[in-house]
C-alpha positions as CSV (number, residue, x, y, z in Angstrom):
1,M,0.1,0.1,0.1
2,S,1.4,3.2,-1.0
3,S,1.7,6.0,1.5
4,Q,0.4,9.3,0.0
5,K,2.1,12.7,1.6
6,T,-0.1,15.8,3.0
7,I,0.9,18.6,0.6
8,I,0.3,22.1,2.1
9,S,0.3,24.9,-0.8
10,G,1.8,27.9,0.2
11,S,-1.0,29.2,-1.8
12,F,-3.5,28.9,1.9
13,S,-3.2,31.4,4.5
14,Y,-4.3,30.5,8.3
15,E,-6.0,33.2,9.8
16,V,-7.2,33.4,13.4
17,L,-10.7,34.3,14.1
18,E,-11.5,37.0,16.0
19,E,-13.8,35.8,19.3
20,T,-16.1,37.4,20.5
21,L,-16.3,38.0,24.7
22,D,-18.9,39.4,26.1
23,I,-16.7,42.3,28.5
24,K,-18.1,43.0,31.9
25,V,-18.9,46.5,32.0
26,K,-17.0,48.7,34.0
27,R,-18.4,48.6,37.9
28,S,-20.2,51.8,39.4
29,E,-20.1,54.1,42.2
30,L,-23.5,54.6,43.8
31,F,-24.9,57.4,45.8
32,I,-27.3,56.1,47.8
33,G,-29.5,58.0,49.9
34,V,-31.7,57.3,53.0
35,P,-34.6,59.8,54.6
36,K,-35.9,59.4,57.6
37,E,-39.6,58.2,57.5
38,T,-42.1,60.2,58.6
39,A,-45.7,58.7,57.3
40,F,-47.6,55.0,58.0
41,Q,-46.2,54.8,61.2
42,E,-43.2,53.4,60.2
43,N,-40.0,53.0,62.1
44,R,-37.7,50.8,59.8
45,I,-35.0,52.2,58.1
46,G,-33.8,50.4,54.8
47,L,-29.9,50.3,55.7
48,I,-28.5,48.9,58.8
49,P,-25.0,50.1,59.7
50,E,-23.5,46.8,58.9
51,A,-24.7,47.1,55.5
52,V,-23.5,50.9,55.3
53,N,-20.2,49.7,55.9
54,V,-19.8,47.2,53.5
55,L,-21.3,50.0,50.7
56,V,-18.9,52.3,51.6
57,A,-15.9,50.0,52.0
58,N,-17.0,49.4,48.3
59,G,-16.6,52.8,46.9
60,H,-20.3,53.8,46.8
61,D,-21.7,57.3,48.8
62,V,-24.2,56.6,51.4
63,W,-26.2,59.5,52.9
64,I,-28.7,59.3,55.8
65,E,-31.0,61.8,57.0
66,S,-30.6,62.7,60.5
67,K,-32.6,60.4,63.1
68,A,-33.4,58.3,60.3
69,G,-32.6,55.0,62.1
70,E,-33.7,56.0,65.5
71,K,-36.7,54.2,65.5
72,S,-34.7,51.2,64.8
73,G,-32.6,51.7,67.7
74,Y,-29.6,52.9,65.1
75,S,-27.8,56.5,66.5
76,D,-26.2,59.0,63.7
77,K,-22.8,58.0,65.3
78,D,-23.5,54.4,64.2
79,Y,-24.2,55.5,60.9
80,S,-21.3,57.9,61.0
81,E,-18.9,55.6,62.2
82,A,-20.2,52.9,59.2
83,G,-19.0,55.6,57.2
84,A,-22.2,57.1,55.9
85,K,-22.6,61.2,55.7
86,I,-25.2,62.7,57.8
87,K,-27.6,64.6,56.3
88,Y,-29.9,67.4,58.1
89,S,-31.8,68.1,55.3
90,K,-34.5,65.8,53.0
91,E,-33.9,67.7,50.1
92,E,-30.1,66.9,50.1
93,I,-31.1,63.2,50.5
94,Y,-33.4,63.3,47.4
95,N,-30.5,64.5,45.4
96,C,-29.1,60.9,45.5
97,D,-29.1,58.7,42.6
98,I,-30.9,56.2,44.5
99,L,-33.2,56.5,47.5
100,I,-33.8,53.5,49.7
101,K,-37.1,54.0,51.5
102,S,-39.1,52.0,54.0
103,A,-42.3,53.3,53.6
104,P,-43.9,54.5,50.0
105,L,-43.6,57.6,48.4
106,I,-46.3,59.9,49.2
107,E,-47.2,63.3,47.7
108,E,-45.1,65.2,49.5
109,D,-42.1,63.7,48.2
110,L,-43.0,64.5,44.8
111,P,-41.3,67.5,44.4
112,L,-38.2,66.9,45.9
113,L,-37.8,63.7,43.5
114,K,-34.9,64.4,40.9
115,Y,-34.9,63.5,37.0
116,N,-34.0,59.5,36.4
117,Q,-34.2,59.1,40.1
118,T,-33.9,55.2,41.1
119,V,-36.5,54.8,44.2
120,I,-36.4,51.4,46.4
121,S,-39.2,51.1,48.3
122,P,-42.9,49.5,49.7
123,L,-45.5,50.4,47.1
124,H,-48.5,49.8,49.7
125,L,-51.5,49.1,46.8
126,S,-54.1,50.6,49.4
127,V,-52.8,53.9,49.8
128,L,-51.4,54.4,46.1
129,K,-52.5,57.2,44.2
130,P,-52.6,57.9,40.5
131,C,-51.1,61.6,40.9
132,I,-48.0,59.9,42.6
133,L,-47.3,57.7,39.4
134,E,-48.2,60.6,37.0
135,K,-45.6,62.5,38.6
136,M,-42.9,59.9,39.0
137,A,-43.7,59.1,35.1
138,E,-43.1,63.2,34.4
139,K,-39.2,62.9,36.4
140,K,-38.6,59.8,34.3
141,V,-38.3,57.6,37.6
142,S,-37.3,54.0,37.8
143,A,-38.6,52.0,40.8
144,I,-38.3,48.8,42.8
145,S,-40.7,47.6,45.0
146,F,-40.4,45.6,47.8
147,E,-43.6,43.6,47.8
148,N,-42.5,42.2,43.9
149,L,-38.8,42.1,44.4
150,K,-38.0,38.2,43.6
151,D,-35.0,36.5,43.8
152,E,-32.6,33.7,42.2
153,S,-35.0,31.3,43.6
154,G,-38.1,32.8,42.2
155,T,-39.2,33.8,46.0
156,Y,-40.0,37.4,47.2
157,P,-37.4,37.3,50.2
158,I,-38.6,41.1,51.5
159,V,-42.2,40.2,51.9
160,R,-41.4,36.4,53.4
161,S,-39.1,37.9,55.9
162,M,-42.1,40.3,56.8
163,S,-44.4,37.6,56.8
164,E,-42.2,35.7,59.1
165,I,-41.8,38.1,61.5
166,A,-46.0,39.1,61.8
167,G,-46.6,35.3,61.9
168,S,-44.6,35.4,64.8
169,A,-44.8,38.8,66.4
170,S,-48.8,37.9,65.8
171,M,-48.7,35.4,68.7
172,L,-46.5,37.6,70.9
173,I,-49.3,40.1,70.6
174,A,-51.8,37.3,71.7
175,G,-49.7,36.4,74.8
176,Q,-49.7,40.3,75.9
177,Y,-53.6,41.4,75.6
178,L,-54.9,37.7,77.1
179,G,-53.2,39.1,80.5
180,S,-55.3,40.4,82.6
181,D,-53.9,44.1,82.7
182,T,-54.7,44.6,79.2
183,G,-58.6,43.5,79.6
184,G,-57.7,39.9,78.8
185,K,-59.0,36.5,80.4
186,G,-56.1,36.6,82.4
187,I,-55.3,33.5,80.2
188,L,-51.6,32.2,79.9
189,L,-51.1,31.8,76.3
190,G,-49.9,28.0,75.8
191,G,-50.4,25.3,78.5
192,I,-49.1,24.2,81.8
193,S,-49.7,20.8,83.3
194,G,-52.9,20.0,84.2
195,I,-54.5,22.8,82.4
196,P,-55.9,22.7,78.9
197,P,-54.1,24.6,76.4
198,T,-55.1,27.8,74.8
199,K,-57.0,27.2,71.7
200,V,-55.5,29.5,68.9
201,I,-57.1,29.3,65.2
202,I,-55.6,30.6,62.5
203,L,-56.8,31.4,59.1
204,G,-54.6,31.0,56.4
205,A,-51.9,28.5,55.9
206,G,-49.2,30.9,54.0
207,V,-46.2,31.8,55.8
208,V,-47.9,34.4,58.1
209,G,-50.0,30.9,59.3
210,E,-46.8,28.9,59.0
211,F,-44.8,31.1,61.7
212,A,-47.8,32.0,63.9
213,A,-48.0,28.2,64.2
214,R,-44.5,27.9,64.7
215,T,-44.9,30.3,67.6
216,A,-48.0,29.1,69.2
217,L,-47.1,25.2,68.9
218,A,-43.6,25.9,70.6
219,M,-45.7,27.9,73.7
220,G,-48.0,24.6,73.9
221,A,-51.1,26.1,72.2
222,S,-53.3,24.0,70.3
223,V,-53.1,24.8,66.8
224,K,-56.1,24.5,64.1
225,V,-55.7,25.8,60.7
226,F,-58.2,26.9,58.1
227,D,-57.4,27.8,54.2
228,N,-58.8,27.6,51.2
229,S,-56.2,25.7,49.4
230,V,-56.0,21.6,50.5
231,Y,-52.4,22.3,49.2
232,R,-51.0,25.2,51.0
233,L,-52.7,23.1,54.0
234,K,-50.7,19.7,53.1
235,R,-47.5,22.3,52.5
236,L,-48.0,23.4,56.2
237,Q,-48.0,19.6,57.9
238,D,-45.0,18.8,55.6
239,T,-43.2,22.7,56.7
240,L,-44.1,22.2,60.7
241,G,-43.0,18.5,60.9
242,H,-46.2,18.3,63.0
243,R,-49.9,16.9,62.6
244,V,-51.9,20.1,62.9
245,W,-56.2,20.1,62.4
246,T,-56.7,21.7,59.1
247,S,-59.8,22.0,57.0
248,V,-61.0,24.2,54.2
249,V,-62.8,27.4,55.0
250,E,-66.1,26.3,55.5
251,P,-68.6,28.7,57.4
252,K,-70.3,25.9,59.8
253,I,-67.0,24.5,60.9
254,L,-65.5,27.8,61.1
255,A,-68.2,29.3,63.4
256,K,-68.0,26.6,65.8
257,Q,-64.3,26.9,66.2
258,L,-63.8,30.3,66.6
259,K,-66.8,30.5,69.5
260,T,-64.3,27.8,71.6
261,C,-61.0,29.7,70.9
262,E,-59.3,32.2,72.8
263,V,-56.8,33.4,69.5
264,A,-57.8,33.9,66.2
265,I,-55.4,34.8,63.8
266,G,-56.2,36.8,60.0
267,A,-53.6,35.8,57.8
268,L,-55.6,34.9,54.8
269,G,-53.2,36.3,51.6
270,S,-54.5,37.3,48.2
271,Q,-53.0,37.8,44.8
272,N,-54.4,41.0,44.1
273,G,-57.3,43.4,45.4
274,R,-59.3,42.6,48.9
275,T,-58.6,39.7,50.9
276,P,-61.7,37.2,51.2
277,M,-63.6,38.4,54.6
278,V,-64.8,34.8,56.0
279,A,-65.5,35.5,59.4
280,T,-68.7,37.5,59.7
281,E,-70.1,39.7,62.4
282,E,-72.1,37.0,63.8
283,M,-69.2,34.7,64.2
284,V,-67.4,37.3,66.1
285,A,-70.2,38.0,68.2
286,N,-70.4,34.1,69.4
287,M,-66.7,34.0,70.0
288,R,-65.9,34.3,74.3
289,A,-65.4,37.8,75.8
290,G,-62.1,38.5,76.6
291,S,-60.7,36.2,73.5
292,I,-58.5,38.2,70.9
293,I,-58.5,38.7,67.0
294,I,-55.2,39.6,65.6
295,D,-56.3,40.2,61.7
296,V,-52.6,40.3,59.8
297,S,-54.7,40.6,56.8
298,I,-56.1,44.5,57.6
299,D,-53.8,46.3,55.2
300,R,-55.7,44.7,52.6
301,G,-59.3,44.7,54.2
302,G,-58.9,41.8,56.8
303,C,-60.4,38.7,57.1
304,F,-62.9,39.9,59.9
305,E,-66.3,41.3,58.9
306,T,-65.7,43.4,62.6
307,S,-61.7,44.6,62.0
308,E,-61.4,48.5,61.8
309,I,-57.5,49.5,61.1
310,T,-56.1,50.8,64.1
311,T,-52.5,52.4,65.1
312,H,-49.5,51.5,67.2
313,E,-50.5,54.1,69.5
314,N,-53.9,52.8,70.0
315,P,-53.8,49.3,68.4
316,V,-56.5,47.6,69.7
317,F,-60.4,48.1,70.4
318,K,-63.4,45.8,71.5
319,K,-66.2,44.4,70.0
320,F,-68.8,42.2,71.4
321,D,-66.0,42.1,74.0
322,V,-64.0,40.6,71.7
323,I,-60.2,42.9,71.8
324,H,-59.7,43.7,67.8
325,Y,-55.9,43.8,67.2
326,C,-55.5,45.6,63.7
327,V,-52.4,47.5,63.2
328,P,-51.4,47.3,59.7
329,N,-47.9,47.0,59.9
330,I,-47.0,44.6,62.1
331,P,-43.5,44.2,61.6
332,S,-42.7,48.2,62.4
333,G,-43.3,47.5,65.8
334,Y,-40.2,45.4,65.8
335,S,-38.6,48.0,63.6
336,R,-34.9,46.7,64.4
337,T,-35.3,43.1,63.3
338,A,-37.2,44.3,60.1
339,S,-34.3,46.7,59.2
340,H,-32.0,44.1,59.5
341,A,-33.9,41.8,57.1
342,I,-34.7,44.2,54.7
343,S,-31.2,45.5,54.8
344,N,-30.1,41.7,54.0
345,V,-32.1,41.7,50.6
346,L,-31.0,45.1,49.7
347,N,-27.5,45.5,50.7
348,P,-26.3,42.6,47.7
349,L,-28.8,44.0,45.3
350,L,-26.8,47.5,45.9
351,L,-23.6,45.5,45.6
352,N,-24.9,43.3,42.0
353,M,-26.3,46.5,40.7
354,A,-22.6,48.4,41.0
355,D,-21.0,45.5,39.8
356,F,-23.1,45.5,36.9
357,G,-22.4,48.8,36.2
358,G,-25.5,49.9,37.0
359,L,-29.1,49.2,37.0
360,D,-29.6,49.3,33.2
361,E,-26.9,46.5,32.9
362,Y,-27.8,45.0,36.1
363,I,-31.3,44.1,35.1
364,W,-30.5,43.3,31.6
365,N,-28.3,40.7,33.1
366,N,-30.7,39.2,35.9
367,I,-34.1,38.5,34.8
368,H,-35.9,37.9,38.1
369,V,-34.8,41.5,39.5
370,R,-37.5,42.5,36.5
371,S,-40.2,41.3,38.4
372,G,-40.2,44.1,41.5
373,I,-39.6,46.7,38.8
374,Y,-43.0,48.9,38.5
375,M,-41.8,52.0,36.6
376,Y,-38.4,51.9,34.3
377,K,-37.8,55.3,33.1
378,G,-41.0,57.1,33.3
379,C,-43.0,53.8,31.6
380,V,-45.4,51.9,34.0
381,T,-44.0,48.0,33.8
382,N,-46.6,46.3,36.0
383,F,-50.0,45.7,34.0
384,Y,-51.9,45.7,37.4
385,L,-51.0,48.9,38.4
386,S,-51.8,50.2,34.5
387,E,-55.0,48.5,34.8
388,R,-55.7,50.1,38.1
389,F,-55.1,53.6,37.1
390,S,-55.8,53.5,33.3
391,M,-52.1,54.1,32.3
392,K,-50.3,52.8,29.8
393,Y,-48.0,49.4,30.4
394,T,-45.0,49.1,28.9
395,D,-43.2,45.4,28.8
396,I,-40.0,45.8,30.3
397,N,-38.6,43.3,28.3
398,L,-39.0,45.2,25.5
399,L,-37.8,48.6,27.1
400,I,-34.5,46.6,27.7
401,A,-34.4,45.5,24.2
402,S,-35.0,48.8,23.0
403,L,-32.7,50.2,25.0
404,G,-29.7,47.5,24.7
């Protein structure tokens, strides 16, 4: 077999093809402002001193309005030592490129907003006014809401943290108001040897319901949970690792259980609009005197027909001799813990935003963050908001693609 030699012709030219690389944008330095909240009885702050320290160490400017962290137990000195600049005028804070608020924007904030600003804050649909959105659109603001912000796992980290706090706190509040000195029945929440345990009814098997059940069980109470979703009830059983009494919301069964309970927690959720009102006035009228209702869902209307919004200053009222606690923002009453939880989410978000070179590049590369944006450069990107306030809706994916 004859071997053939490979012939290489000099007429061939070999060239290396250029490889197109996705070059990372140069990181940007952020200019962040945190104002002092004066509305909605808001005691929380979006960034704690430890988070500020990390941001400043990474080359970012953080301005804090004087006494902004006071109600969360953080002094101006704490922030100053962390590297923040303390400012004494709200106008200066609103001059920052990125605004971190723990309460929603209100009408008084609108004249202070600057063009092309980024606002990260709660949305609070129940108190949102069209004039606020219109002014934000006029100033080409980009806005991220706490409620809709997702993480890599597809969950809502701030909502979950606040729900965990509200669920656990609801049982601590119940224990407080069952005492004799607060007009309760003089019952210890839970149970001790030889005495039947306190009976707790929880409406809702979501995160609030789960943490209320955990705390109640840990205290030794008898827990019964209602929800319209059998799936959520099954998931609750699995998550708790404890067999608790569960039922779908059926009026006769619910009325019977409320009649003999000491504590009723309203924790039903709603995707859009009002929370379903499942406990009627008649059911409440038949409850034991001195028992307590804590309606955690009051910010969306409440689960109990007798519920009316109360405040942290005057948190309770009595109706049919039943104590009602209907404060809409329970986590604000535990502001230091709540601030820490919010800061744990916002601090990495801001650092990542800087690493990608700003908000535009960040949302281009991170799909999950887009869900939290309800306004981008003055365009409403949340369909529910556009429908509710009759404003033009623009898909954020199309907006990013057109600007890319």
